[in-house]
One Martini backbone bead per residue (centre of mass of N, CA, C, O) as a GRO file, in nm:
protein
  218
    1UNK     BB    1  -0.203  20.521  10.209
    2UNK     BB    2  -0.287  20.375  10.480
    3UNK     BB    3  -0.209  20.163  10.732
    4UNK     BB    4  -0.463  20.006  10.740
    5UNK     BB    5  -0.480  19.930  10.429
    6UNK     BB    6  -0.211  19.784  10.415
    7UNK     BB    7  -0.278  19.559  10.627
    8UNK     BB    8  -0.514  19.438  10.470
    9UNK     BB    9  -0.355  19.364  10.208
   10UNK     BB   10  -0.148  19.171  10.337
   11UNK     BB   11  -0.354  18.973  10.469
   12UNK     BB   12  -0.499  18.888  10.201
   13UNK     BB   13  -0.253  18.782  10.046
   14UNK     BB   14  -0.176  18.557  10.254
   15UNK     BB   15  -0.434  18.394  10.246
   16UNK     BB   16  -0.428  18.331   9.938
   17UNK     BB   17  -0.156  18.161   9.956
   18UNK     BB   18  -0.253  17.946  10.159
   19UNK     BB   19  -0.500  17.826   9.993
   20UNK     BB   20  -0.321  17.746   9.741
   21UNK     BB   21  -0.125  17.550   9.882
   22UNK     BB   22  -0.333  17.353   9.995
   23UNK     BB   23  -0.458  17.268   9.720
   24UNK     BB   24  -0.174  17.153   9.603
   25UNK     BB   25  -0.137  16.925   9.829
   26UNK     BB   26  -0.432  16.767   9.777
   27UNK     BB   27  -0.369  16.706   9.506
   28UNK     BB   28  -0.360  16.484   9.244
   29UNK     BB   29  -0.158  16.318   9.067
   30UNK     BB   30  -0.080  16.264   8.772
   31UNK     BB   31  -0.115  16.039   8.532
   32UNK     BB   32   0.032  15.829   8.361
   33UNK     BB   33   0.111  15.744   8.072
   34UNK     BB   34  -0.086  15.455   7.978
   35UNK     BB   35  -0.195  15.423   8.284
   36UNK     BB   36  -0.435  15.282   8.449
   37UNK     BB   37  -0.628  15.292   8.687
   38UNK     BB   38  -0.645  15.082   8.952
   39UNK     BB   39  -0.963  15.030   8.940
   40UNK     BB   40  -0.912  14.919   8.614
   41UNK     BB   41  -0.737  14.679   8.658
   42UNK     BB   42  -0.671  14.377   8.574
   43UNK     BB   43  -0.725  14.047   8.702
   44UNK     BB   44  -0.548  13.777   8.795
   45UNK     BB   45  -0.604  13.449   8.730
   46UNK     BB   46  -0.575  13.137   8.836
   47UNK     BB   47  -0.436  12.854   8.762
   48UNK     BB   48  -0.550  12.554   8.657
   49UNK     BB   49  -0.494  12.234   8.791
   50UNK     BB   50  -0.462  11.921   8.636
   51UNK     BB   51  -0.535  11.611   8.777
   52UNK     BB   52  -0.484  11.307   8.707
   53UNK     BB   53  -0.617  11.012   8.720
   54UNK     BB   54  -0.609  10.738   8.899
   55UNK     BB   55  -0.520  10.432   8.869
   56UNK     BB   56  -0.636  10.130   8.887
   57UNK     BB   57  -0.617   9.893   9.149
   58UNK     BB   58  -0.554   9.608   9.266
   59UNK     BB   59  -0.672   9.386   9.468
   60UNK     BB   60  -0.501   9.305   9.782
   61UNK     BB   61  -0.715   9.060   9.845
   62UNK     BB   62  -0.704   8.685   9.873
   63UNK     BB   63  -0.933   8.404   9.838
   64UNK     BB   64  -0.842   8.042   9.787
   65UNK     BB   65  -0.869   7.754   9.599
   66UNK     BB   66  -0.634   7.479   9.540
   67UNK     BB   67  -0.544   7.260   9.295
   68UNK     BB   68  -0.286   7.124   9.377
   69UNK     BB   69   0.005   7.252   9.364
   70UNK     BB   70   0.177   7.356   9.634
   71UNK     BB   71  -0.017   7.152   9.820
   72UNK     BB   72  -0.034   6.898   9.594
   73UNK     BB   73  -0.354   6.859   9.626
   74UNK     BB   74  -0.439   7.105   9.828
   75UNK     BB   75  -0.556   7.450   9.915
   76UNK     BB   76  -0.582   7.709  10.154
   77UNK     BB   77  -0.579   8.068  10.079
   78UNK     BB   78  -0.378   8.372  10.138
   79UNK     BB   79  -0.357   8.694   9.976
   80UNK     BB   80  -0.100   8.964   9.937
   81UNK     BB   81  -0.024   9.293   9.832
   82UNK     BB   82   0.267   9.456   9.872
   83UNK     BB   83   0.239   9.532   9.579
   84UNK     BB   84   0.082   9.567   9.274
   85UNK     BB   85   0.317   9.325   9.157
   86UNK     BB   86   0.308   9.169   9.442
   87UNK     BB   87   0.247   8.840   9.576
   88UNK     BB   88   0.163   8.682   9.891
   89UNK     BB   89   0.140   8.336   9.991
   90UNK     BB   90  -0.071   8.140  10.234
   91UNK     BB   91  -0.117   7.797  10.337
   92UNK     BB   92  -0.334   7.500  10.362
   93UNK     BB   93  -0.308   7.126  10.426
   94UNK     BB   94  -0.521   6.830  10.486
   95UNK     BB   95  -0.441   6.471  10.548
   96UNK     BB   96  -0.623   6.154  10.590
   97UNK     BB   97  -0.548   5.802  10.651
   98UNK     BB   98  -0.682   5.455  10.640
   99UNK     BB   99  -0.626   5.106  10.734
  100UNK     BB  100  -0.763   4.756  10.733
  101UNK     BB  101  -0.698   4.404  10.840
  102UNK     BB  102  -0.797   4.052  10.836
  103UNK     BB  103  -0.609   3.763  10.978
  104UNK     BB  104  -0.699   3.505  11.151
  105UNK     BB  105  -0.840   3.728  11.362
  106UNK     BB  106  -0.631   3.944  11.274
  107UNK     BB  107  -0.562   4.297  11.316
  108UNK     BB  108  -0.463   4.543  11.080
  109UNK     BB  109  -0.315   4.885  11.089
  110UNK     BB  110  -0.322   5.210  10.929
  111UNK     BB  111  -0.188   5.552  10.951
  112UNK     BB  112  -0.211   5.893  10.804
  113UNK     BB  113  -0.055   6.232  10.813
  114UNK     BB  114  -0.096   6.541  10.625
  115UNK     BB  115   0.095   6.845  10.597
  116UNK     BB  116   0.075   7.178  10.446
  117UNK     BB  117   0.282   7.481  10.359
  118UNK     BB  118   0.239   7.721  10.132
  119UNK     BB  119   0.488   7.945   9.991
  120UNK     BB  120   0.454   8.244   9.789
  121UNK     BB  121   0.560   8.446   9.495
  122UNK     BB  122   0.415   8.700   9.270
  123UNK     BB  123   0.423   8.820   8.947
  124UNK     BB  124   0.182   9.084   8.794
  125UNK     BB  125   0.305   9.323   8.595
  126UNK     BB  126   0.190   9.157   8.343
  127UNK     BB  127  -0.081   9.348   8.215
  128UNK     BB  128  -0.450   9.374   8.130
  129UNK     BB  129  -0.599   9.468   8.362
  130UNK     BB  130  -0.719   9.161   8.495
  131UNK     BB  131  -0.495   9.048   8.316
  132UNK     BB  132  -0.230   8.798   8.386
  133UNK     BB  133   0.096   8.727   8.440
  134UNK     BB  134   0.242   8.444   8.614
  135UNK     BB  135   0.535   8.477   8.837
  136UNK     BB  136   0.697   8.218   9.040
  137UNK     BB  137   0.762   8.117   9.400
  138UNK     BB  138   0.891   7.864   9.649
  139UNK     BB  139   0.756   7.688   9.935
  140UNK     BB  140   0.702   7.359  10.088
  141UNK     BB  141   0.576   7.251  10.395
  142UNK     BB  142   0.603   6.925  10.562
  143UNK     BB  143   0.395   6.695  10.746
  144UNK     BB  144   0.457   6.354  10.869
  145UNK     BB  145   0.244   6.081  10.993
  146UNK     BB  146   0.264   5.738  11.130
  147UNK     BB  147   0.076   5.429  11.186
  148UNK     BB  148   0.119   5.084  11.310
  149UNK     BB  149  -0.071   4.765  11.357
  150UNK     BB  150   0.017   4.415  11.439
  151UNK     BB  151   0.061   4.116  11.582
  152UNK     BB  152   0.154   4.281  11.864
  153UNK     BB  153   0.240   4.543  11.708
  154UNK     BB  154   0.404   4.868  11.678
  155UNK     BB  155   0.427   5.188  11.483
  156UNK     BB  156   0.590   5.518  11.457
  157UNK     BB  157   0.604   5.844  11.273
  158UNK     BB  158   0.791   6.153  11.188
  159UNK     BB  159   0.815   6.451  10.962
  160UNK     BB  160   1.019   6.685  10.784
  161UNK     BB  161   0.975   6.892  10.479
  162UNK     BB  162   1.097   7.033  10.158
  163UNK     BB  163   0.983   7.231   9.878
  164UNK     BB  164   1.025   7.350   9.568
  165UNK     BB  165   0.890   7.634   9.365
  166UNK     BB  166   0.745   7.689   9.041
  167UNK     BB  167   0.574   7.937   8.816
  168UNK     BB  168   0.329   7.951   8.536
  169UNK     BB  169   0.054   8.185   8.440
  170UNK     BB  170  -0.279   8.262   8.468
  171UNK     BB  171  -0.469   8.571   8.557
  172UNK     BB  172  -0.749   8.678   8.753
  173UNK     BB  173  -0.758   9.025   8.861
  174UNK     BB  174  -0.897   9.252   9.014
  175UNK     BB  175  -0.985   9.602   8.929
  176UNK     BB  176  -1.112   9.852   9.150
  177UNK     BB  177  -1.204   9.585   9.305
  178UNK     BB  178  -1.414   9.336   9.350
  179UNK     BB  179  -1.381   8.977   9.272
  180UNK     BB  180  -1.294   8.736   9.060
  181UNK     BB  181  -1.067   8.449   9.109
  182UNK     BB  182  -0.804   8.338   8.889
  183UNK     BB  183  -0.602   8.023   8.820
  184UNK     BB  184  -0.355   7.900   8.583
  185UNK     BB  185  -0.095   7.627   8.564
  186UNK     BB  186   0.255   7.572   8.588
  187UNK     BB  187   0.482   7.347   8.771
  188UNK     BB  188   0.763   7.305   8.992
  189UNK     BB  189   0.909   7.036   9.174
  190UNK     BB  190   1.156   7.040   9.441
  191UNK     BB  191   1.345   6.730   9.549
  192UNK     BB  192   1.356   6.462   9.712
  193UNK     BB  193   1.258   6.197   9.493
  194UNK     BB  194   1.200   6.341   9.232
  195UNK     BB  195   1.002   6.220   8.942
  196UNK     BB  196   0.889   6.037   8.663
  197UNK     BB  197   1.124   5.802   8.680
  198UNK     BB  198   1.259   5.632   8.893
  199UNK     BB  199   1.300   5.756   9.175
  200UNK     BB  200   1.555   5.880   9.384
  201UNK     BB  201   1.555   5.933   9.725
  202UNK     BB  202   1.868   6.058   9.720
  203UNK     BB  203   1.775   6.265   9.498
  204UNK     BB  204   1.758   6.547   9.314
  205UNK     BB  205   1.434   6.672   9.186
  206UNK     BB  206   1.179   6.694   8.924
  207UNK     BB  207   0.820   6.782   8.910
  208UNK     BB  208   0.558   6.817   8.735
  209UNK     BB  209   0.288   7.052   8.750
  210UNK     BB  210  -0.033   7.179   8.867
  211UNK     BB  211  -0.281   7.456   8.863
  212UNK     BB  212  -0.599   7.551   9.041
  213UNK     BB  213  -0.795   7.853   9.109
  214UNK     BB  214  -1.058   7.975   9.334
  215UNK     BB  215  -1.206   8.305   9.406
  216UNK     BB  216  -1.146   8.614   9.596
  217UNK     BB  217  -1.123   8.977   9.555
  218UNK     BB  218  -1.081   9.295   9.786
   0.00000   0.00000   0.00000
């Protein structure tokens, strides 16, 4: 074999080895046994979290008129739920009265004005829907003023006092929206000079009382 033929054989052999090694480097590695290709692996779906629906809440605001009750004769009231089970009420009542009489051409007159401000807190956590048992208590602030005149003389006076209150009753309180508000029950009034028979104005006593209220909650 001549030198030229030998050189051609060597060059051809080297080119064949280079092409074979390039093909091996770009070849995909064999897949492991039992493992599917990534393009066909199943995708994991997120788990849906179900949130339970929120229970309906009682209406937070109420406006009502109360007969008797903590206002003693009547009261106009606004109530707010500070939490779902506790309601705080503030109210107002006003009464004014007067009388006059004439004797032998002389006229005597008298007048009195009475204000009350009931403040109570009620627990209504014992309930089924809009029907609830009401337990509560508080205080009633009163301001009384009076004046009288006759036979050439006159007199007047005023003063503040406070009464304690407790109550137990039945309530309709709307849940989940606005609606009719209703309360009825029994109260106890506590203060100086209170009692059922021959009250002593210097002693602390208790007077049973009642209440009935009608209004709206929203």
